[in-house]
C-alpha positions as CSV (number, residue, x, y, z in Angstrom):
1,M,14.4,-24.2,27.4
2,S,10.8,-25.3,27.1
3,Q,9.9,-28.7,25.6
4,L,10.0,-28.7,21.8
5,Q,6.7,-29.1,20.1
6,Q,7.0,-30.6,16.6
7,L,4.5,-29.3,14.0
8,D,3.8,-30.0,10.3
9,V,3.5,-26.3,9.5
10,L,4.9,-23.3,11.3
11,V,4.0,-19.8,10.1
12,L,5.7,-16.6,11.5
13,G,3.5,-13.5,10.9
14,S,-0.2,-13.2,10.4
15,G,-0.4,-11.0,7.3
16,Q,-2.8,-12.0,4.6
17,G,-0.6,-14.5,2.9
18,G,0.6,-16.1,6.1
19,Q,-2.9,-16.5,7.4
20,L,-4.1,-18.0,4.2
21,I,-1.3,-20.6,4.2
22,A,-2.0,-21.5,7.8
23,W,-5.7,-21.8,7.3
24,H,-5.2,-23.9,4.1
25,M,-2.7,-26.3,5.7
26,A,-4.9,-26.7,8.8
27,Q,-8.0,-27.5,6.8
28,A,-5.9,-30.1,4.9
29,G,-5.3,-31.9,8.2
30,R,-1.8,-30.6,8.9
31,R,-0.8,-29.7,12.4
32,T,-0.4,-26.0,12.0
33,A,0.5,-23.1,14.2
34,L,0.9,-19.4,13.4
35,V,2.9,-17.0,15.6
36,E,2.0,-13.3,15.6
37,R,3.5,-10.8,18.0
38,R,0.8,-8.1,17.9
39,W,-1.4,-7.4,14.9
40,I,-3.8,-10.3,14.3
41,G,-4.4,-10.2,10.6
42,G,-1.2,-8.3,9.9
43,S,-0.8,-4.6,9.1
44,C,-3.5,-4.3,6.5
45,P,-6.6,-4.5,8.7
46,N,-5.0,-3.1,11.8
47,I,-2.6,-0.2,11.0
48,A,-2.4,0.2,7.2
49,C,-4.7,-0.4,4.2
50,M,-8.1,-0.6,5.8
51,P,-7.7,1.9,8.6
52,S,-6.2,4.5,6.3
53,K,-9.0,4.1,3.7
54,T,-11.6,4.3,6.5
55,E,-10.2,7.6,7.6
56,I,-9.7,8.8,4.0
57,W,-13.4,8.1,3.5
58,S,-14.3,10.2,6.5
59,A,-12.2,13.0,5.1
60,R,-14.0,12.7,1.7
61,V,-17.3,13.1,3.5
62,A,-16.0,16.2,5.2
63,H,-14.8,17.5,1.8
64,L,-18.2,16.9,0.1
65,A,-20.0,18.5,3.0
66,R,-18.0,21.7,2.5
67,Q,-18.8,21.5,-1.2
68,G,-22.5,21.0,-0.7
69,S,-23.6,24.4,-2.0
70,R,-22.2,23.5,-5.4
71,F,-24.7,20.7,-5.6
72,G,-27.7,22.7,-4.3
73,V,-27.4,21.3,-0.8
74,A,-27.4,23.9,2.0
75,S,-25.0,23.1,4.8
76,G,-23.7,25.1,7.7
77,S,-20.2,25.3,9.1
78,V,-18.4,21.9,8.8
79,T,-16.0,20.8,11.5
80,T,-14.3,17.4,12.1
81,D,-14.7,15.5,15.3
82,M,-11.5,13.5,15.3
83,A,-12.5,11.4,18.3
84,T,-15.5,10.1,16.2
85,V,-13.3,9.5,13.1
86,L,-10.9,7.5,15.3
87,Q,-13.7,5.5,16.9
88,R,-15.2,4.6,13.5
89,K,-11.8,3.4,12.4
90,R,-11.3,1.4,15.6
91,D,-14.7,-0.2,15.3
92,M,-13.8,-1.3,11.8
93,V,-10.5,-2.8,12.9
94,R,-12.3,-4.7,15.8
95,R,-14.8,-6.3,13.3
96,E,-11.9,-7.3,11.0
97,V,-9.9,-8.9,13.8
98,D,-13.0,-10.8,15.0
99,L,-13.4,-12.3,11.5
100,H,-9.7,-13.4,11.5
101,L,-10.2,-15.0,14.9
102,Q,-13.2,-16.8,13.6
103,N,-11.2,-18.2,10.7
104,F,-8.6,-19.6,13.1
105,A,-11.2,-21.3,15.1
106,A,-13.0,-22.7,12.1
107,T,-9.9,-24.1,10.4
108,G,-8.2,-25.4,13.4
109,A,-4.9,-23.5,12.9
110,E,-3.5,-22.5,16.3
111,L,-2.9,-18.8,16.8
112,I,0.0,-18.1,19.2
113,V,0.5,-14.5,20.2
114,G,4.0,-13.8,21.2
115,D,7.5,-12.6,20.0
116,G,9.2,-15.3,18.0
117,R,13.0,-15.8,17.4
118,F,14.7,-18.7,15.6
119,V,17.1,-20.7,17.7
120,A,17.9,-23.4,15.1
121,P,16.8,-24.3,11.6
122,K,13.0,-24.3,11.4
123,T,12.8,-23.9,15.2
124,L,11.2,-20.9,16.8
125,E,11.3,-19.8,20.5
126,V,8.3,-17.8,21.3
127,R,8.0,-15.4,24.3
128,L,4.2,-15.4,24.9
129,N,2.5,-12.1,25.4
130,D,0.7,-13.5,28.4
131,G,3.8,-14.9,29.9
132,G,5.9,-18.1,29.4
133,T,7.8,-19.5,26.5
134,R,7.2,-22.1,23.9
135,V,9.6,-23.7,21.4
136,L,8.1,-24.8,18.1
137,A,9.6,-26.6,15.1
138,G,7.9,-27.1,11.8
139,D,8.5,-29.6,8.9
140,E,7.6,-26.6,6.7
141,V,8.1,-23.0,7.7
142,F,6.6,-19.9,6.2
143,L,8.0,-16.4,6.9
144,N,5.4,-13.6,6.6
145,I,7.0,-11.0,8.8
146,G,6.3,-7.8,6.8
147,T,8.0,-4.4,7.0
148,H,8.0,-1.3,9.2
149,P,8.2,2.4,8.4
150,A,11.7,3.7,7.6
151,M,13.1,6.4,9.8
152,P,15.6,8.6,7.8
153,A,18.9,9.6,9.5
154,I,18.0,13.3,10.0
155,S,19.5,15.3,12.8
156,G,16.9,15.7,15.6
157,L,14.2,13.6,13.9
158,E,14.1,10.7,16.2
159,A,14.2,12.9,19.2
160,A,11.1,14.7,17.9
161,R,9.1,11.5,18.3
162,P,7.5,11.8,14.8
163,L,4.4,10.1,13.7
164,T,4.4,7.2,11.3
165,H,1.2,6.1,9.5
166,I,0.5,4.0,12.6
167,E,0.3,6.9,15.0
168,A,-1.3,9.3,12.4
169,L,-4.2,6.9,12.3
170,E,-4.6,7.0,16.1
171,L,-4.8,10.8,16.5
172,D,-7.9,12.0,18.3
173,Y,-7.1,15.6,17.7
174,L,-6.6,17.7,14.5
175,P,-3.1,19.0,14.0
176,S,-3.2,22.7,13.2
177,H,-0.1,22.2,10.9
178,L,1.0,18.8,9.8
179,I,4.4,18.4,8.1
180,V,4.7,15.3,6.0
181,L,8.1,13.9,5.1
182,G,7.7,12.0,1.8
183,G,5.7,12.5,-1.3
184,G,4.8,8.8,-2.0
185,F,1.5,7.0,-1.7
186,V,1.3,6.9,2.1
187,G,2.4,10.5,2.6
188,L,0.0,11.9,0.0
189,E,-3.1,9.8,1.0
190,L,-2.7,11.0,4.7
191,A,-1.7,14.5,3.7
192,Q,-4.9,15.0,1.6
193,A,-7.0,13.4,4.3
194,Y,-5.8,15.7,7.1
195,R,-6.1,18.7,4.8
196,R,-9.7,17.8,4.3
197,F,-10.2,17.3,8.0
198,G,-9.1,20.9,8.4
199,S,-5.3,20.9,9.0
200,R,-2.8,23.0,7.3
201,V,-0.5,20.5,5.5
202,T,3.0,20.8,4.1
203,V,4.5,17.8,2.2
204,I,8.3,17.8,1.8
205,E,9.7,15.5,-0.9
206,P,13.5,15.2,-1.6
207,G,13.0,14.1,-5.2
208,S,12.3,16.4,-8.1
209,R,8.6,15.4,-8.2
210,L,6.0,13.6,-6.2
211,I,5.4,9.9,-6.7
212,S,8.6,9.7,-8.5
213,R,8.1,6.2,-10.0
214,E,5.2,7.5,-12.1
215,D,5.5,9.2,-15.4
216,P,6.1,13.0,-15.2
217,D,2.6,13.8,-16.6
218,V,1.0,11.7,-13.9
219,A,3.1,13.3,-11.1
220,D,2.4,16.8,-12.4
221,E,-1.4,16.2,-12.5
222,M,-1.5,14.9,-9.0
223,Q,0.6,17.8,-7.8
224,R,-1.8,20.2,-9.5
225,I,-4.8,18.5,-8.0
226,L,-3.4,18.5,-4.4
227,S,-2.1,22.0,-4.7
228,N,-5.6,23.2,-5.7
229,E,-6.9,21.7,-2.4
230,G,-4.5,23.9,-0.4
231,L,-1.7,21.5,0.3
232,Q,1.8,23.1,0.3
233,L,4.0,20.8,-1.8
234,M,7.8,21.2,-1.6
235,T,9.8,19.1,-4.0
236,A,13.6,18.9,-4.4
237,A,13.7,19.7,-0.7
238,E,16.2,17.9,1.5
239,V,15.4,18.0,5.3
240,Y,18.6,18.2,7.3
241,N,17.4,19.1,10.8
242,V,14.3,18.8,13.0
243,D,13.8,20.6,16.4
244,G,11.0,20.3,18.9
245,R,8.5,17.5,19.4
246,S,5.7,16.2,17.4
247,G,2.3,16.9,19.0
248,E,3.6,20.2,20.5
249,Q,5.8,22.2,18.1
250,V,8.3,21.3,15.5
251,S,10.7,23.2,13.3
252,V,12.1,21.6,10.1
253,M,15.1,22.9,8.1
254,A,15.3,22.0,4.5
255,R,17.7,22.7,1.6
256,T,15.8,23.8,-1.5
257,P,16.7,25.2,-4.9
258,A,15.8,28.6,-3.6
259,G,18.0,28.2,-0.5
260,D,17.4,26.9,3.1
261,Q,13.9,27.1,4.4
262,E,12.4,26.7,7.9
263,I,9.0,25.1,8.2
264,E,7.2,25.3,11.5
265,G,4.4,23.1,12.5
266,N,2.8,21.1,15.3
267,D,3.1,17.5,14.1
268,I,5.5,15.7,11.8
269,L,4.6,12.5,9.9
270,V,7.4,10.4,8.4
271,A,6.4,8.5,5.2
272,T,9.7,7.8,3.5
273,G,9.6,4.1,2.8
274,R,9.7,0.7,4.5
275,V,12.3,-1.6,6.1
276,P,11.9,-5.4,6.3
277,N,11.3,-7.0,9.7
278,T,14.2,-9.4,9.3
279,A,16.7,-8.1,11.9
280,G,16.9,-9.6,15.4
281,I,14.7,-12.7,14.8
282,G,17.5,-15.3,14.5
283,L,17.5,-15.8,10.7
284,D,21.2,-16.4,10.9
285,E,20.4,-19.6,12.7
286,T,18.2,-20.9,9.9
287,G,20.2,-20.9,6.7
288,V,17.9,-18.2,5.3
289,E,19.9,-15.6,3.5
290,L,19.0,-11.9,3.1
291,D,19.7,-9.6,0.1
292,A,21.7,-6.4,0.3
293,R,18.6,-4.5,1.4
294,G,17.7,-6.9,4.2
295,Y,14.9,-8.7,2.5
296,V,14.6,-12.5,2.5
297,R,16.3,-13.9,-0.6
298,V,13.9,-16.0,-2.6
299,N,13.6,-17.6,-6.0
300,E,10.7,-17.3,-8.4
301,R,8.8,-19.9,-6.4
302,L,9.2,-17.9,-3.2
303,E,11.6,-20.6,-1.8
304,T,14.3,-19.3,0.5
305,T,17.9,-20.5,0.6
306,A,16.9,-22.9,3.5
307,P,15.1,-26.2,2.6
308,N,11.4,-26.3,3.2
309,V,11.3,-22.6,4.2
310,W,9.3,-20.1,2.1
311,A,8.8,-16.3,2.4
312,I,5.6,-14.5,1.6
313,G,4.8,-10.8,1.0
314,E,6.8,-7.7,1.7
315,C,9.6,-9.5,3.6
316,A,10.4,-11.4,0.4
317,G,10.7,-8.3,-1.6
318,S,7.3,-8.7,-3.2
319,P,5.5,-5.5,-4.2
320,Q,4.2,-4.0,-1.0
321,F,0.5,-4.7,-1.6
322,T,-1.9,-7.0,0.3
323,H,-3.2,-8.4,-3.1
324,V,0.4,-9.5,-3.9
325,S,0.7,-11.3,-0.6
326,V,-2.5,-13.2,-1.5
327,D,-1.0,-14.1,-4.8
328,D,2.2,-15.2,-3.1
329,F,0.0,-17.6,-1.1
330,R,-1.6,-19.0,-4.3
331,I,1.8,-19.6,-5.9
332,I,3.1,-21.5,-2.9
333,K,-0.1,-23.5,-2.4
334,D,-0.2,-24.5,-6.1
335,N,3.4,-25.5,-6.1
336,L,3.1,-27.6,-3.0
337,A,0.3,-29.4,-4.8
338,G,2.7,-30.2,-7.8
339,G,2.2,-27.1,-9.8
340,N,4.9,-24.9,-11.4
341,R,3.8,-21.3,-10.7
342,S,6.2,-18.4,-10.3
343,T,6.3,-14.7,-9.5
344,R,7.8,-14.0,-13.0
345,D,5.8,-11.8,-15.3
346,R,2.7,-11.5,-13.1
347,L,0.6,-8.4,-13.8
348,V,0.5,-6.4,-10.6
349,P,-2.0,-3.5,-10.4
350,Y,-2.0,-0.8,-7.8
351,C,-4.1,2.1,-6.6
352,M,-3.3,5.3,-4.6
353,F,-6.5,6.2,-2.7
354,T,-6.2,10.0,-3.0
355,D,-9.3,11.7,-4.3
356,P,-9.3,11.3,-7.2
357,Q,-7.6,7.9,-7.2
358,L,-4.5,7.1,-9.1
359,A,-4.6,3.5,-10.6
360,H,-2.0,1.8,-12.8
361,V,-1.4,-1.6,-14.3
362,G,1.4,-2.8,-16.7
363,L,4.1,-0.6,-18.1
364,T,4.5,3.1,-17.7
365,E,5.8,5.2,-20.6
366,G,9.2,5.5,-18.9
367,E,9.5,1.7,-18.5
368,A,8.6,1.2,-22.1
369,Q,11.2,3.6,-23.2
370,R,13.9,2.0,-21.0
371,Q,13.0,-1.4,-22.5
372,G,13.2,-0.1,-26.0
373,L,9.6,-0.9,-26.8
374,A,7.8,0.9,-29.5
375,V,4.4,2.0,-28.2
376,R,1.5,4.2,-29.1
377,V,0.1,6.4,-26.3
378,A,-3.6,7.2,-26.1
379,R,-4.8,9.9,-23.7
380,L,-8.2,11.2,-22.6
381,P,-9.0,14.0,-20.2
382,M,-11.5,12.9,-17.5
383,S,-13.5,16.0,-18.2
384,T,-14.6,14.4,-21.6
385,V,-16.1,11.4,-19.9
386,L,-19.8,12.0,-19.7
387,R,-20.2,10.5,-16.2
388,T,-18.0,13.4,-14.8
389,H,-20.4,15.9,-16.3
390,T,-23.0,14.7,-13.8
391,T,-20.7,14.5,-10.8
392,D,-18.3,17.4,-11.3
393,E,-15.4,15.0,-11.0
394,G,-13.5,16.0,-14.2
395,Q,-10.0,16.1,-12.8
396,G,-7.4,13.8,-14.2
397,F,-7.0,11.7,-17.3
398,M,-6.7,8.2,-18.7
399,K,-3.7,6.9,-20.6
400,A,-3.1,3.6,-22.4
401,L,0.1,2.2,-24.0
402,I,-0.5,0.1,-27.1
403,G,2.1,-2.2,-28.6
404,R,2.7,-3.0,-32.3
405,D,0.5,-6.1,-32.0
406,D,-2.4,-3.9,-30.8
407,R,-2.3,-5.4,-27.3
408,I,-2.5,-3.1,-24.2
409,L,0.8,-2.9,-22.5
410,G,-0.1,-0.4,-19.7
411,F,-2.8,1.7,-18.3
412,T,-2.8,4.7,-15.9
413,M,-5.8,6.7,-14.7
414,I,-6.2,9.6,-12.4
415,G,-9.9,10.0,-11.8
416,S,-13.1,9.0,-10.1
417,E,-13.3,5.2,-9.6
418,A,-9.9,4.7,-11.2
419,G,-9.3,1.5,-9.4
420,E,-12.5,-0.1,-10.8
421,V,-11.8,1.1,-14.3
422,M,-8.2,-0.1,-14.2
423,T,-9.4,-3.6,-13.3
424,A,-11.5,-3.8,-16.5
425,V,-8.3,-2.9,-18.5
426,Q,-6.3,-5.5,-16.5
427,T,-8.8,-8.1,-17.4
428,A,-8.4,-7.3,-21.1
429,M,-4.7,-7.5,-20.7
430,L,-4.8,-10.9,-18.9
431,A,-7.0,-12.1,-21.8
432,D,-4.4,-10.9,-24.4
433,L,-7.2,-8.9,-26.1
434,Q,-6.2,-6.5,-28.8
435,Y,-7.3,-3.0,-27.9
436,P,-10.1,-2.7,-30.5
437,R,-12.0,-5.5,-28.7
438,L,-12.3,-3.2,-25.6
439,R,-12.7,-0.1,-27.7
440,D,-15.7,-1.5,-29.4
441,A,-17.3,-3.2,-26.3
442,V,-20.8,-2.1,-25.3
443,I,-20.1,-0.5,-21.9
444,A,-23.0,0.6,-19.7
445,H,-23.9,4.3,-19.9
446,L,-23.4,6.4,-17.6
447,T,-20.3,4.8,-16.1
448,V,-16.8,6.1,-15.8
449,A,-15.6,2.9,-17.6
450,E,-17.5,4.1,-20.6
451,G,-14.6,6.5,-21.2
452,L,-12.4,3.5,-22.2
453,G,-14.2,3.5,-25.6
454,R,-13.3,7.1,-26.3
455,L,-9.7,6.6,-24.9
456,L,-9.0,3.7,-27.2
457,S,-10.5,5.5,-30.1
458,N,-7.5,7.9,-29.7
459,V,-4.8,5.3,-30.3
460,P,-2.5,6.9,-32.9
461,S,-0.9,5.0,-35.8
462,F,2.8,4.2,-35.8
463,A,4.8,6.8,-37.7
């Protein structure tokens, strides 16, 4: 075994939260090393958030170009050059990785690229990507190891070599018919993008509706919008067999309420959830326990069951968003400085980057009902927001949940700039404002957020 190198801080995984803790500790004068096996910066800038949104924007441009005549803009036949789409995405990724490398150099945190496995408590053996082995131990250890796409146990699926979001974002050709397994955020974002690029797309969802964690009215509206763009959406459809090979020809058999159906296509994309990257890295040598689903078991301070070992982000069971990983870092940083922050009761927003976007913060109607909370629900069609009269983006709606004390308990929006509008509502919720304060605010005209005034004027009285 290589000679042991003792460090103050050892971080495994370079996702956003892990990088931030490494840079922070190094700047504070601690001897810090971060081990990353492949994706410098983690999945977000390399294979997930930013690459997908970059290609989604290219798809939106293609969609608007085809709609040009509606706006008085003459355009000819619109085709998609997937090689250019791919290169634009790769250029963005390269710029992001360069920024991360600059931060390592500026802070003094050592970046070690290799495959790490624990061989003892707080001790990591790293097989370096460029050859050789190093053994590192840290007084404090931070796990930021993320998740990977789940592969359902469907006959023939693995042999078909299906795409995950990683491979789908590397295609330099346009599938003639893309079959998407899974009607969640990842599946729908990529399904709509490829439909707008020019592919025929079929989405197969085993649940009774798409985006099943959302309220039924939200799921139904998204299904209507996507169906109107020409996506074939199959719900309550259980895939039980796959033949062929993705990239060539595939045949998918599914049980549906109308009987068995065969769907033939050229490529198949699996978007059916995530699995934590906790297996095979020696955690059983560390005293770090896992929960029943394989995620690292942590308390509200993100401390694991091993002393001086923390977990950050998705591997700790935190909501699977980069912004949550950043907040995990803040919680740990503040607590190490003597604070007492926790993950309990934090207000976590999210956004699905379909077009229009779906954004949400706080409680859904379903969650309020399950908690036995009395709420009033205000709704507003986006077609009544004056901004949409100028942009022809009237699809979707806003919805707010108001408690007995007049505070906003939840907000959902399907519509143009939904993520930005949701953030304004989140700010009001964080400030514990009663809804009339936001209703009566002077909001700039013509903005989409101006619709909040009309929405909150619709709050009904309790019966």
